PDB file of N, CA, C and O in Angstrom:
ATOM      1  N   MET A   1       0.844  -1.176   0.000  1.00  0.00           N
ATOM      2  CA  MET A   1       0.000   0.000   0.000  1.00  0.00           C
ATOM      3  C   MET A   1       0.888   1.239   0.000  1.00  0.00           C
ATOM      4  O   MET A   1       2.000   1.228   0.529  1.00  0.00           O
ATOM      5  N   PHE A   2       0.375   2.300  -0.602  1.00  0.00           N
ATOM      6  CA  PHE A   2       1.124   3.544  -0.739  1.00  0.00           C
ATOM      7  C   PHE A   2       0.268   4.713  -0.273  1.00  0.00           C
ATOM      8  O   PHE A   2      -0.949   4.719  -0.458  1.00  0.00           O
ATOM      9  N   VAL A   3       0.910   5.693   0.330  1.00  0.00           N
ATOM     10  CA  VAL A   3       0.226   6.913   0.751  1.00  0.00           C
ATOM     11  C   VAL A   3       0.990   8.108   0.187  1.00  0.00           C
ATOM     12  O   VAL A   3       2.175   8.014  -0.135  1.00  0.00           O
ATOM     13  N   ILE A   4       0.290   9.223   0.078  1.00  0.00           N
ATOM     14  CA  ILE A   4       0.907  10.469  -0.370  1.00  0.00           C
ATOM     15  C   ILE A   4       1.010  11.369   0.853  1.00  0.00           C
ATOM     16  O   ILE A   4       0.029  11.605   1.557  1.00  0.00           O
ATOM     17  N   ARG A   5       2.222  11.865   1.090  1.00  0.00           N
ATOM     18  CA  ARG A   5       2.445  12.746   2.235  1.00  0.00           C
ATOM     19  C   ARG A   5       3.243  13.966   1.791  1.00  0.00           C
ATOM     20  O   ARG A   5       4.110  13.892   0.921  1.00  0.00           O
ATOM     21  N   GLY A   6       2.923  15.070   2.411  1.00  0.00           N
ATOM     22  CA  GLY A   6       3.696  16.278   2.179  1.00  0.00           C
ATOM     23  C   GLY A   6       4.996  16.206   2.961  1.00  0.00           C
ATOM     24  O   GLY A   6       5.046  15.636   4.051  1.00  0.00           O
ATOM     25  N   LYS A   7       6.027  16.776   2.410  1.00  0.00           N
ATOM     26  CA  LYS A   7       7.331  16.738   3.076  1.00  0.00           C
ATOM     27  C   LYS A   7       7.323  17.535   4.373  1.00  0.00           C
ATOM     28  O   LYS A   7       8.204  17.355   5.213  1.00  0.00           O
ATOM     29  N   SER A   8       6.344  18.411   4.547  1.00  0.00           N
ATOM     30  CA  SER A   8       6.230  19.170   5.796  1.00  0.00           C
ATOM     31  C   SER A   8       5.255  18.499   6.769  1.00  0.00           C
ATOM     32  O   SER A   8       4.902  19.078   7.796  1.00  0.00           O
ATOM     33  N   GLY A   9       4.817  17.258   6.437  1.00  0.00           N
ATOM     34  CA  GLY A   9       3.934  16.515   7.332  1.00  0.00           C
ATOM     35  C   GLY A   9       2.477  16.462   6.914  1.00  0.00           C
ATOM     36  O   GLY A   9       1.664  15.850   7.607  1.00  0.00           O
ATOM     37  N   TYR A  10       2.124  17.085   5.804  1.00  0.00           N
ATOM     38  CA  TYR A  10       0.741  17.081   5.329  1.00  0.00           C
ATOM     39  C   TYR A  10       0.317  15.661   4.971  1.00  0.00           C
ATOM     40  O   TYR A  10       1.072  14.929   4.331  1.00  0.00           O
ATOM     41  N   LYS A  11      -0.906  15.263   5.390  1.00  0.00           N
ATOM     42  CA  LYS A  11      -1.448  13.940   5.078  1.00  0.00           C
ATOM     43  C   LYS A  11      -2.864  14.095   4.553  1.00  0.00           C
ATOM     44  O   LYS A  11      -3.552  15.067   4.866  1.00  0.00           O
ATOM     45  N   PHE A  12      -3.292  13.130   3.753  1.00  0.00           N
ATOM     46  CA  PHE A  12      -4.660  13.099   3.243  1.00  0.00           C
ATOM     47  C   PHE A  12      -5.456  12.071   4.035  1.00  0.00           C
ATOM     48  O   PHE A  12      -5.023  10.932   4.206  1.00  0.00           O
ATOM     49  N   PHE A  13      -6.630  12.486   4.518  1.00  0.00           N
ATOM     50  CA  PHE A  13      -7.479  11.594   5.293  1.00  0.00           C
ATOM     51  C   PHE A  13      -8.789  11.362   4.563  1.00  0.00           C
ATOM     52  O   PHE A  13      -9.298  12.251   3.880  1.00  0.00           O
ATOM     53  N   SER A  14      -9.327  10.166   4.711  1.00  0.00           N
ATOM     54  CA  SER A  14     -10.545   9.762   4.030  1.00  0.00           C
ATOM     55  C   SER A  14     -11.776  10.440   4.641  1.00  0.00           C
ATOM     56  O   SER A  14     -11.847  10.678   5.846  1.00  0.00           O
ATOM     57  N   THR A  15     -12.736  10.739   3.770  1.00  0.00           N
ATOM     58  CA  THR A  15     -14.038  11.230   4.217  1.00  0.00           C
ATOM     59  C   THR A  15     -15.132  10.240   3.837  1.00  0.00           C
ATOM     60  O   THR A  15     -16.320  10.544   3.945  1.00  0.00           O
ATOM     61  N   GLU A  16     -14.722   9.045   3.389  1.00  0.00           N
ATOM     62  CA  GLU A  16     -15.660   8.007   2.967  1.00  0.00           C
ATOM     63  C   GLU A  16     -16.194   7.243   4.186  1.00  0.00           C
ATOM     64  O   GLU A  16     -15.450   7.005   5.137  1.00  0.00           O
ATOM     65  N   PRO A  17     -17.485   6.855   4.163  1.00  0.00           N
ATOM     66  CA  PRO A  17     -18.009   6.023   5.243  1.00  0.00           C
ATOM     67  C   PRO A  17     -17.218   4.710   5.340  1.00  0.00           C
ATOM     68  O   PRO A  17     -16.893   4.104   4.319  1.00  0.00           O
ATOM     69  N   GLY A  18     -16.921   4.289   6.529  1.00  0.00           N
ATOM     70  CA  GLY A  18     -16.178   3.056   6.734  1.00  0.00           C
ATOM     71  C   GLY A  18     -14.679   3.264   6.874  1.00  0.00           C
ATOM     72  O   GLY A  18     -13.997   2.465   7.516  1.00  0.00           O
ATOM     73  N   THR A  19     -14.159   4.335   6.275  1.00  0.00           N
ATOM     74  CA  THR A  19     -12.729   4.637   6.405  1.00  0.00           C
ATOM     75  C   THR A  19     -12.520   6.080   6.848  1.00  0.00           C
ATOM     76  O   THR A  19     -11.407   6.602   6.773  1.00  0.00           O
ATOM     77  N   TYR A  20     -13.580   6.719   7.304  1.00  0.00           N
ATOM     78  CA  TYR A  20     -13.513   8.131   7.680  1.00  0.00           C
ATOM     79  C   TYR A  20     -12.404   8.372   8.702  1.00  0.00           C
ATOM     80  O   TYR A  20     -12.318   7.673   9.712  1.00  0.00           O
ATOM     81  N   GLY A  21     -11.570   9.350   8.435  1.00  0.00           N
ATOM     82  CA  GLY A  21     -10.515   9.730   9.359  1.00  0.00           C
ATOM     83  C   GLY A  21      -9.224   8.938   9.226  1.00  0.00           C
ATOM     84  O   GLY A  21      -8.235   9.250   9.889  1.00  0.00           O
ATOM     85  N   GLN A  22      -9.222   7.919   8.376  1.00  0.00           N
ATOM     86  CA  GLN A  22      -8.010   7.136   8.161  1.00  0.00           C
ATOM     87  C   GLN A  22      -7.221   7.740   7.005  1.00  0.00           C
ATOM     88  O   GLN A  22      -7.793   8.349   6.101  1.00  0.00           O
ATOM     89  N   GLU A  23      -5.920   7.570   7.041  1.00  0.00           N
ATOM     90  CA  GLU A  23      -5.086   8.079   5.960  1.00  0.00           C
ATOM     91  C   GLU A  23      -5.431   7.333   4.669  1.00  0.00           C
ATOM     92  O   GLU A  23      -5.572   6.110   4.673  1.00  0.00           O
ATOM     93  N   VAL A  24      -5.565   8.066   3.577  1.00  0.00           N
ATOM     94  CA  VAL A  24      -5.919   7.477   2.284  1.00  0.00           C
ATOM     95  C   VAL A  24      -4.759   6.609   1.801  1.00  0.00           C
ATOM     96  O   VAL A  24      -3.620   7.068   1.711  1.00  0.00           O
ATOM     97  N   GLN A  25      -5.069   5.341   1.491  1.00  0.00           N
ATOM     98  CA  GLN A  25      -4.054   4.409   0.995  1.00  0.00           C
ATOM     99  C   GLN A  25      -4.420   3.973  -0.417  1.00  0.00           C
ATOM    100  O   GLN A  25      -5.592   3.796  -0.748  1.00  0.00           O
ATOM    101  N   HIS A  26      -3.388   3.802  -1.244  1.00  0.00           N
ATOM    102  CA  HIS A  26      -3.568   3.377  -2.634  1.00  0.00           C
ATOM    103  C   HIS A  26      -2.944   1.999  -2.795  1.00  0.00           C
ATOM    104  O   HIS A  26      -1.856   1.740  -2.280  1.00  0.00           O
ATOM    105  N   GLU A  27      -3.633   1.116  -3.512  1.00  0.00           N
ATOM    106  CA  GLU A  27      -3.179  -0.269  -3.660  1.00  0.00           C
ATOM    107  C   GLU A  27      -1.906  -0.402  -4.477  1.00  0.00           C
ATOM    108  O   GLU A  27      -1.098  -1.294  -4.220  1.00  0.00           O
ATOM    109  N   THR A  28      -1.717   0.471  -5.455  1.00  0.00           N
ATOM    110  CA  THR A  28      -0.533   0.368  -6.317  1.00  0.00           C
ATOM    111  C   THR A  28       0.189   1.713  -6.380  1.00  0.00           C
ATOM    112  O   THR A  28      -0.402   2.766  -6.139  1.00  0.00           O
ATOM    113  N   ARG A  29       1.472   1.653  -6.707  1.00  0.00           N
ATOM    114  CA  ARG A  29       2.243   2.892  -6.875  1.00  0.00           C
ATOM    115  C   ARG A  29       1.662   3.706  -8.024  1.00  0.00           C
ATOM    116  O   ARG A  29       1.652   4.936  -7.971  1.00  0.00           O
ATOM    117  N   ARG A  30       1.179   3.029  -9.060  1.00  0.00           N
ATOM    118  CA  ARG A  30       0.614   3.729 -10.221  1.00  0.00           C
ATOM    119  C   ARG A  30      -0.593   4.581  -9.831  1.00  0.00           C
ATOM    120  O   ARG A  30      -0.725   5.718 -10.283  1.00  0.00           O
ATOM    121  N   LYS A  31      -1.482   4.024  -8.983  1.00  0.00           N
ATOM    122  CA  LYS A  31      -2.641   4.791  -8.519  1.00  0.00           C
ATOM    123  C   LYS A  31      -2.185   5.974  -7.669  1.00  0.00           C
ATOM    124  O   LYS A  31      -2.729   7.073  -7.769  1.00  0.00           O
ATOM    125  N   ALA A  32      -1.181   5.731  -6.837  1.00  0.00           N
ATOM    126  CA  ALA A  32      -0.656   6.802  -5.992  1.00  0.00           C
ATOM    127  C   ALA A  32      -0.044   7.906  -6.851  1.00  0.00           C
ATOM    128  O   ALA A  32      -0.222   9.087  -6.553  1.00  0.00           O
ATOM    129  N   GLU A  33       0.663   7.543  -7.896  1.00  0.00           N
ATOM    130  CA  GLU A  33       1.264   8.533  -8.790  1.00  0.00           C
ATOM    131  C   GLU A  33       0.188   9.368  -9.482  1.00  0.00           C
ATOM    132  O   GLU A  33       0.355  10.573  -9.670  1.00  0.00           O
ATOM    133  N   SER A  34      -0.907   8.727  -9.856  1.00  0.00           N
ATOM    134  CA  SER A  34      -2.011   9.435 -10.481  1.00  0.00           C
ATOM    135  C   SER A  34      -2.595  10.472  -9.513  1.00  0.00           C
ATOM    136  O   SER A  34      -2.869  11.606  -9.904  1.00  0.00           O
ATOM    137  N   MET A  35      -2.782  10.078  -8.266  1.00  0.00           N
ATOM    138  CA  MET A  35      -3.327  10.991  -7.269  1.00  0.00           C
ATOM    139  C   MET A  35      -2.308  12.062  -6.862  1.00  0.00           C
ATOM    140  O   MET A  35      -2.687  13.159  -6.452  1.00  0.00           O
ATOM    141  N   LEU A  36      -1.038  11.745  -6.976  1.00  0.00           N
ATOM    142  CA  LEU A  36       0.007  12.713  -6.674  1.00  0.00           C
ATOM    143  C   LEU A  36      -0.083  13.911  -7.616  1.00  0.00           C
ATOM    144  O   LEU A  36       0.121  15.051  -7.199  1.00  0.00           O
ATOM    145  N   LYS A  37      -0.388  13.650  -8.880  1.00  0.00           N
ATOM    146  CA  LYS A  37      -0.553  14.733  -9.857  1.00  0.00           C
ATOM    147  C   LYS A  37      -1.695  15.652  -9.442  1.00  0.00           C
ATOM    148  O   LYS A  37      -1.581  16.874  -9.543  1.00  0.00           O
ATOM    149  N   VAL A  38      -2.796  15.065  -8.975  1.00  0.00           N
ATOM    150  CA  VAL A  38      -3.946  15.851  -8.518  1.00  0.00           C
ATOM    151  C   VAL A  38      -3.554  16.674  -7.294  1.00  0.00           C
ATOM    152  O   VAL A  38      -3.899  17.852  -7.195  1.00  0.00           O
ATOM    153  N   ALA A  39      -2.834  16.051  -6.367  1.00  0.00           N
ATOM    154  CA  ALA A  39      -2.416  16.753  -5.152  1.00  0.00           C
ATOM    155  C   ALA A  39      -1.528  17.943  -5.489  1.00  0.00           C
ATOM    156  O   ALA A  39      -1.684  19.018  -4.911  1.00  0.00           O
ATOM    157  N   LYS A  40      -0.605  17.758  -6.413  1.00  0.00           N
ATOM    158  CA  LYS A  40       0.301  18.853  -6.792  1.00  0.00           C
ATOM    159  C   LYS A  40      -0.460  20.002  -7.453  1.00  0.00           C
ATOM    160  O   LYS A  40      -0.117  21.168  -7.257  1.00  0.00           O
ATOM    161  N   ASP A  41      -1.486  19.679  -8.231  1.00  0.00           N
ATOM    162  CA  ASP A  41      -2.293  20.721  -8.867  1.00  0.00           C
ATOM    163  C   ASP A  41      -3.163  21.445  -7.843  1.00  0.00           C
ATOM    164  O   ASP A  41      -3.393  22.649  -7.953  1.00  0.00           O
ATOM    165  N   THR A  42      -3.643  20.707  -6.851  1.00  0.00           N
ATOM    166  CA  THR A  42      -4.538  21.270  -5.845  1.00  0.00           C
ATOM    167  C   THR A  42      -3.782  22.111  -4.821  1.00  0.00           C
ATOM    168  O   THR A  42      -4.257  23.169  -4.408  1.00  0.00           O
ATOM    169  N   LEU A  43      -2.617  21.643  -4.416  1.00  0.00           N
ATOM    170  CA  LEU A  43      -1.819  22.321  -3.393  1.00  0.00           C
ATOM    171  C   LEU A  43      -0.407  22.576  -3.930  1.00  0.00           C
ATOM    172  O   LEU A  43       0.535  21.897  -3.522  1.00  0.00           O
ATOM    173  N   PRO A  44      -0.251  23.531  -4.828  1.00  0.00           N
ATOM    174  CA  PRO A  44       1.044  23.737  -5.481  1.00  0.00           C
ATOM    175  C   PRO A  44       2.154  24.233  -4.546  1.00  0.00           C
ATOM    176  O   PRO A  44       3.331  24.181  -4.901  1.00  0.00           O
ATOM    177  N   PHE A  45       1.785  24.709  -3.366  1.00  0.00           N
ATOM    178  CA  PHE A  45       2.784  25.230  -2.433  1.00  0.00           C
ATOM    179  C   PHE A  45       3.445  24.137  -1.605  1.00  0.00           C
ATOM    180  O   PHE A  45       4.425  24.407  -0.911  1.00  0.00           O
ATOM    181  N   GLU A  46       2.936  22.912  -1.658  1.00  0.00           N
ATOM    182  CA  GLU A  46       3.436  21.795  -0.855  1.00  0.00           C
ATOM    183  C   GLU A  46       4.226  20.834  -1.735  1.00  0.00           C
ATOM    184  O   GLU A  46       3.866  20.615  -2.892  1.00  0.00           O
ATOM    185  N   GLU A  47       5.293  20.262  -1.201  1.00  0.00           N
ATOM    186  CA  GLU A  47       6.035  19.206  -1.890  1.00  0.00           C
ATOM    187  C   GLU A  47       5.552  17.876  -1.350  1.00  0.00           C
ATOM    188  O   GLU A  47       5.496  17.681  -0.136  1.00  0.00           O
ATOM    189  N   PHE A  48       5.203  16.956  -2.241  1.00  0.00           N
ATOM    190  CA  PHE A  48       4.673  15.655  -1.843  1.00  0.00           C
ATOM    191  C   PHE A  48       5.613  14.529  -2.228  1.00  0.00           C
ATOM    192  O   PHE A  48       6.459  14.666  -3.112  1.00  0.00           O
ATOM    193  N   GLU A  49       5.438  13.411  -1.537  1.00  0.00           N
ATOM    194  CA  GLU A  49       6.182  12.194  -1.871  1.00  0.00           C
ATOM    195  C   GLU A  49       5.262  11.001  -1.658  1.00  0.00           C
ATOM    196  O   GLU A  49       4.295  11.069  -0.898  1.00  0.00           O
ATOM    197  N   ILE A  50       5.581   9.911  -2.341  1.00  0.00           N
ATOM    198  CA  ILE A  50       4.837   8.656  -2.176  1.00  0.00           C
ATOM    199  C   ILE A  50       5.628   7.793  -1.213  1.00  0.00           C
ATOM    200  O   ILE A  50       6.828   7.580  -1.380  1.00  0.00           O
ATOM    201  N   VAL A  51       4.920   7.295  -0.189  1.00  0.00           N
ATOM    202  CA  VAL A  51       5.550   6.486   0.847  1.00  0.00           C
ATOM    203  C   VAL A  51       4.890   5.105   0.868  1.00  0.00           C
ATOM    204  O   VAL A  51       3.663   5.006   0.884  1.00  0.00           O
ATOM    205  N   GLU A  52       5.691   4.051   0.867  1.00  0.00           N
ATOM    206  CA  GLU A  52       5.139   2.699   0.959  1.00  0.00           C
ATOM    207  C   GLU A  52       4.902   2.383   2.437  1.00  0.00           C
ATOM    208  O   GLU A  52       5.789   2.552   3.273  1.00  0.00           O
ATOM    209  N   VAL A  53       3.690   1.924   2.738  1.00  0.00           N
ATOM    210  CA  VAL A  53       3.351   1.560   4.127  1.00  0.00           C
ATOM    211  C   VAL A  53       2.962   0.107   4.242  1.00  0.00           C
ATOM    212  O   VAL A  53       2.648  -0.363   5.335  1.00  0.00           O
TER     213      VAL A  53
END
């Protein structure tokens, strides 16, 4: 599993029922990379990295 985290400690948490409040995890690095692009566009002031958990 992979998560996207900001280098300054920023984390993404789920708002979905059943996983609410848990850190968003991606099954593959490819899915995480896809979401990383969205994160960079949404929060351009933050540097992100993909972390394997």
